[in-house]
C-alpha positions as CSV (number, residue, x, y, z in Angstrom):
1,M,-43.7,-50.1,-60.0
2,R,-39.9,-49.6,-60.2
3,S,-37.5,-51.4,-62.4
4,S,-33.9,-51.7,-61.4
5,V,-30.6,-52.4,-63.1
6,S,-28.0,-54.0,-60.8
7,G,-30.0,-52.9,-57.8
8,V,-30.1,-49.2,-58.8
9,G,-33.4,-47.5,-59.3
10,V,-34.3,-45.8,-62.5
11,G,-33.4,-42.1,-62.4
12,H,-30.5,-42.5,-60.1
13,R,-26.8,-42.5,-61.3
14,P,-24.3,-44.8,-59.7
15,T,-22.0,-43.1,-57.3
16,P,-18.4,-43.1,-58.6
17,G,-16.0,-45.3,-56.8
18,P,-12.9,-44.1,-55.0
19,E,-10.6,-45.0,-57.9
20,V,-12.6,-42.7,-60.2
21,W,-12.1,-39.7,-57.9
22,F,-8.4,-40.5,-57.4
23,S,-7.9,-40.7,-61.2
24,A,-9.6,-37.3,-61.6
25,V,-7.5,-35.7,-58.9
26,L,-4.3,-37.0,-60.6
27,D,-5.4,-35.6,-64.0
28,Y,-6.1,-32.2,-62.5
29,S,-2.8,-32.1,-60.6
30,S,-0.9,-33.1,-63.7
31,S,-2.6,-30.4,-65.8
32,M,-1.8,-27.8,-63.1
33,A,1.8,-28.8,-62.9
34,V,2.2,-28.6,-66.7
35,S,0.6,-25.2,-66.8
36,Q,2.7,-23.9,-63.9
37,N,6.0,-25.2,-65.2
38,N,5.7,-23.9,-68.7
39,S,5.8,-20.3,-69.8
40,R,4.9,-18.9,-73.2
41,V,7.8,-16.8,-74.4
42,A,8.0,-14.8,-77.6
43,R,11.5,-13.9,-78.7
44,F,12.5,-11.3,-81.3
45,G,16.0,-9.9,-81.6
46,V,17.5,-9.2,-78.1
47,F,14.0,-9.0,-76.6
48,E,11.7,-11.6,-75.2
49,L,8.1,-11.3,-74.1
50,D,7.0,-13.6,-71.3
51,L,3.2,-13.8,-71.7
52,S,2.6,-15.7,-68.5
53,A,4.7,-13.5,-66.3
54,G,3.6,-10.3,-68.1
55,E,7.2,-9.2,-68.6
56,L,9.3,-7.7,-71.4
57,R,13.0,-8.4,-71.2
58,K,16.0,-7.1,-73.1
59,S,19.0,-9.4,-72.9
60,G,17.6,-10.8,-69.7
61,V,17.0,-7.4,-68.1
62,K,13.3,-6.6,-67.3
63,L,11.9,-3.5,-69.0
64,R,9.0,-1.4,-67.7
65,L,6.1,-2.1,-70.0
66,Q,2.7,-2.8,-68.4
67,G,-1.0,-2.4,-68.9
68,Q,-2.3,-1.5,-72.3
69,P,1.1,-1.0,-74.0
70,F,2.1,-4.6,-73.0
71,Q,-1.3,-5.9,-74.2
72,V,-0.8,-4.1,-77.5
73,L,2.6,-5.6,-78.0
74,A,1.3,-9.1,-77.1
75,L,-1.5,-8.8,-79.6
76,L,0.9,-7.6,-82.4
77,L,3.2,-10.5,-81.6
78,E,0.4,-13.0,-81.8
79,R,-0.4,-11.7,-85.3
80,A,3.2,-11.1,-86.3
81,G,3.4,-10.3,-90.0
82,D,-0.3,-9.5,-90.3
83,V,-2.0,-6.1,-90.1
84,V,-3.8,-5.5,-86.9
85,T,-6.4,-2.8,-87.5
86,R,-7.1,0.0,-85.0
87,E,-10.7,-1.3,-84.8
88,E,-9.5,-4.7,-83.7
89,L,-7.2,-3.2,-81.0
90,Q,-10.1,-1.1,-79.8
91,Q,-12.5,-4.1,-79.6
92,K,-10.0,-6.3,-77.7
93,L,-8.3,-3.8,-75.4
94,W,-10.8,-1.0,-74.9
95,P,-14.2,-2.2,-73.9
96,S,-17.3,-0.5,-75.4
97,D,-18.3,0.8,-72.0
98,T,-15.0,2.6,-71.4
99,F,-15.2,6.3,-72.1
100,V,-11.7,7.4,-73.2
101,D,-10.1,9.1,-76.1
102,F,-9.3,5.9,-78.0
103,D,-7.0,7.5,-80.6
104,H,-4.9,9.3,-78.0
105,S,-4.7,6.2,-75.8
106,L,-3.7,3.9,-78.6
107,N,-1.1,6.4,-79.9
108,T,0.3,6.7,-76.4
109,A,0.5,2.9,-76.0
110,I,2.2,2.5,-79.4
111,N,4.7,5.2,-78.5
112,K,5.5,3.4,-75.2
113,V,6.0,0.1,-77.0
114,R,8.4,1.8,-79.5
115,E,10.2,3.6,-76.6
116,A,10.8,0.3,-74.8
117,L,12.0,-1.4,-78.0
118,G,14.2,1.5,-79.1
119,D,12.1,1.6,-82.3
120,S,10.9,4.6,-84.4
121,A,7.9,5.2,-86.7
122,S,10.1,6.6,-89.5
123,S,12.4,3.6,-89.8
124,P,10.7,0.8,-87.9
125,R,12.5,-2.4,-87.0
126,Y,9.6,-4.0,-85.0
127,V,6.3,-2.1,-85.2
128,E,5.3,-0.7,-88.6
129,T,2.5,1.8,-89.0
130,L,0.1,1.5,-91.9
131,A,-1.7,4.8,-92.4
132,R,-5.4,4.7,-91.8
133,R,-5.3,0.9,-91.3
134,G,-3.4,-0.2,-88.2
135,Y,-0.1,-1.7,-87.2
136,R,2.1,-4.7,-88.1
137,F,4.9,-6.5,-86.3
138,I,7.6,-7.0,-88.9
139,A,10.5,-8.6,-87.0
140,P,10.9,-12.5,-87.0
141,V,9.3,-14.0,-83.9
142,Q,10.0,-17.3,-82.2
143,E,7.4,-18.5,-79.7
144,S,8.0,-21.4,-77.4
145,A,6.9,-23.0,-74.1
146,V,9.9,-22.9,-71.9
147,P,9.9,-25.3,-68.9
148,Q,10.7,-23.4,-65.7
149,A,12.7,-25.1,-62.9
150,P,10.9,-25.5,-59.6
151,V,11.7,-22.9,-57.0
152,L,13.5,-24.7,-54.2
153,A,14.7,-21.9,-52.1
154,P,15.2,-18.1,-52.5
155,P,18.8,-17.0,-53.2
156,T,20.6,-15.6,-50.3
157,V,22.2,-12.1,-50.2
158,A,25.6,-13.7,-50.5
159,D,24.6,-15.6,-53.6
160,A,23.2,-12.5,-55.3
161,H,26.5,-10.7,-54.8
162,D,28.5,-13.7,-56.0
163,V,26.9,-13.5,-59.5
164,P,26.8,-9.8,-60.5
165,S,24.4,-8.6,-63.2
166,I,25.9,-7.7,-66.5
167,H,25.0,-4.4,-68.2
168,P,23.2,-5.3,-71.4
169,E,25.0,-2.6,-73.5
170,L,28.3,-1.9,-71.8
171,E,28.9,-5.6,-71.0
172,V,30.5,-4.9,-67.6
173,P,29.3,-5.9,-64.1
174,I,26.7,-3.4,-62.9
175,P,28.0,-1.6,-59.8
176,R,25.8,-0.5,-56.9
177,R,23.8,2.4,-58.0
178,I,24.7,4.4,-54.9
179,I,28.3,4.4,-56.1
180,T,27.6,5.6,-59.7
181,R,25.1,8.2,-58.6
182,S,27.4,9.5,-55.9
183,L,30.3,9.8,-58.4
184,F,28.0,11.7,-60.9
185,A,26.9,14.0,-58.1
186,L,30.5,14.8,-57.1
187,I,31.3,15.7,-60.7
188,Q,28.4,18.2,-60.7
189,V,29.7,19.7,-57.4
190,M,33.2,20.1,-58.9
191,Y,31.8,22.0,-61.9
192,L,29.8,24.2,-59.6
193,C,33.0,25.0,-57.7
194,F,34.7,25.9,-61.1
195,Y,31.9,28.3,-62.1
196,L,31.6,30.0,-58.7
197,S,35.4,30.4,-58.4
198,A,35.6,31.9,-61.8
199,L,32.8,34.4,-61.1
200,F,34.2,35.4,-57.7
201,L,37.7,35.9,-59.2
202,L,36.5,37.5,-62.4
203,H,39.0,40.4,-62.1
204,Y,41.8,37.8,-62.3
205,V,40.2,36.4,-65.4
206,L,40.3,39.9,-66.9
207,E,43.9,40.3,-66.1
208,I,44.8,37.0,-67.6
209,G,42.9,37.9,-70.8
210,D,44.5,41.3,-71.0
211,S,47.9,39.7,-70.9
212,F,47.2,38.3,-74.3
213,G,46.1,41.6,-75.7
214,H,43.5,44.3,-75.1
215,P,40.3,42.7,-76.4
216,W,40.9,39.3,-75.0
217,G,40.2,40.3,-71.4
218,I,36.6,41.3,-72.2
219,V,36.1,38.3,-74.5
220,L,37.4,35.9,-71.9
221,A,35.3,37.5,-69.1
222,G,32.2,37.5,-71.3
223,A,32.7,33.8,-72.1
224,V,33.0,33.0,-68.4
225,L,29.9,34.9,-67.6
226,V,27.8,33.2,-70.3
227,T,29.0,29.7,-69.8
228,A,28.9,29.9,-66.0
229,G,25.4,31.5,-66.2
230,I,24.2,28.5,-68.2
231,G,26.3,25.9,-66.4
232,I,25.1,26.7,-62.8
233,P,21.4,25.9,-63.4
234,L,22.4,22.9,-65.5
235,R,24.5,21.4,-62.8
236,L,21.9,22.2,-60.1
237,Y,19.3,20.3,-62.2
238,L,21.6,17.3,-62.7
239,L,22.6,17.3,-59.0
240,S,19.0,17.5,-57.8
241,S,17.9,14.8,-60.3
242,V,20.5,12.3,-59.3
243,S,20.1,13.1,-55.6
244,F,16.3,12.3,-55.7
245,D,16.9,9.4,-58.2
246,Y,14.7,10.9,-61.0
247,Q,13.9,7.7,-63.0
248,R,14.0,9.5,-66.4
249,L,17.4,11.1,-65.8
250,G,19.0,8.6,-68.2
251,E,16.7,9.6,-71.0
252,K,17.0,13.3,-70.3
253,F,20.8,13.2,-70.0
254,R,21.0,11.5,-73.4
255,Q,19.0,14.3,-74.9
256,I,21.2,17.1,-73.5
257,F,24.5,15.3,-73.7
258,P,25.7,17.1,-76.9
259,F,25.1,20.5,-75.1
260,V,26.9,19.2,-72.0
261,L,29.8,18.0,-74.1
262,A,30.2,21.3,-75.8
263,L,30.1,23.2,-72.5
264,D,32.6,20.9,-70.8
265,Q,35.0,21.1,-73.7
266,L,35.1,24.9,-73.5
267,W,36.0,24.7,-69.8
268,A,38.5,22.0,-70.5
269,V,40.9,24.6,-71.9
270,A,40.8,26.7,-68.7
271,P,43.9,25.1,-67.2
272,F,46.0,26.5,-70.0
273,L,45.2,30.0,-68.7
274,L,47.0,29.0,-65.5
275,I,50.3,27.9,-67.2
276,P,52.3,30.7,-65.4
277,Q,51.1,29.4,-62.0
278,I,51.0,25.6,-62.5
279,G,53.2,25.0,-65.4
280,L,52.6,23.5,-68.9
281,G,52.7,19.8,-67.8
282,A,50.1,20.2,-65.0
283,A,47.9,22.3,-67.3
284,F,48.1,19.7,-70.0
285,A,47.2,16.8,-67.6
286,A,44.3,18.8,-66.1
287,S,42.9,19.6,-69.5
288,A,43.1,16.0,-70.7
289,G,41.2,14.9,-67.6
290,L,38.5,17.5,-68.2
291,L,38.2,16.6,-71.8
292,Y,37.3,13.0,-70.8
293,L,35.0,14.0,-67.9
294,P,31.7,14.4,-69.9
295,F,32.1,10.8,-71.3
296,S,32.6,9.6,-67.7
297,E,29.3,11.3,-66.8
298,R,27.6,9.6,-69.7
299,T,28.9,6.2,-68.6
300,L,27.9,6.7,-65.0
301,I,24.4,7.6,-66.0
302,R,24.1,4.6,-68.3
303,M,25.2,2.4,-65.4
304,A,22.8,3.9,-62.9
305,Y,19.8,4.2,-65.3
306,I,19.6,1.1,-67.4
307,G,16.7,1.9,-69.7
308,P,13.1,2.1,-68.5
309,D,13.5,-0.2,-65.5
310,S,16.8,0.4,-63.9
311,N,15.9,-0.8,-60.5
312,A,15.1,-4.3,-61.7
313,A,18.7,-4.8,-62.8
314,A,20.8,-3.1,-60.2
315,T,21.0,-3.0,-56.4
316,R,20.8,0.3,-54.7
């Protein structure tokens, strides 16, 4: 015997009408639109971390920070002001079935985060280390959901050139990287010509030095031999690095710049040795140009290699 309610047998559910399915589809579409048009962005200082896009940006320029370093920074930002222990980081970012040197991996990830932020362990502005405990993000953080405009059409090549990117530190339009790299390479070739010419004409260097007195010929020739012997491999290294677009050249050049500056300043006085041949005015002008040249090299490198992700901000 079967009982029925409104003609439907017991144990059977009524089939939803078309209006129910239509309402469900509208709700799902609305939720998807909201999730796709909003992006969680955490801002601190000149940096912003886009959690949905997986990007770290500095003054709008994308930096290279991916994988575990990005996840470590995101977790520290989520718990900004609180201590995140090493054990918590290990549980959330390194699964128990992963066989790695956790301490080394975590230290490497923290170092990459600090490198991207320009931070240091000794005087932290963002990531503070608490010995034997963990890490803490100490800078003020603003997190918001930013609505993103719908993508209507990709920008054309002409539009991209009409609005040039601005260098985040120099505050000038970023030129094409092929131009800055070529100019830097030409400077290295010029210095190589200086060194080789001085070595091939070393007997003239001795004569010029002897004109100032007996010991000066040997001193001047010795200075040429030492500085040219150091300068030739240095210029070849810089020339090959910029030719093959070595991505860490910007970082390496910043490290050796004091040495390059000292070497270039020594060679900047060379035109004064040619006063009898070119005159005082020409020697002074050439020396002034050579004094400025190492700073031009540094500016060209900063334009061509903008932090960890230079290719994202400049056009080759």
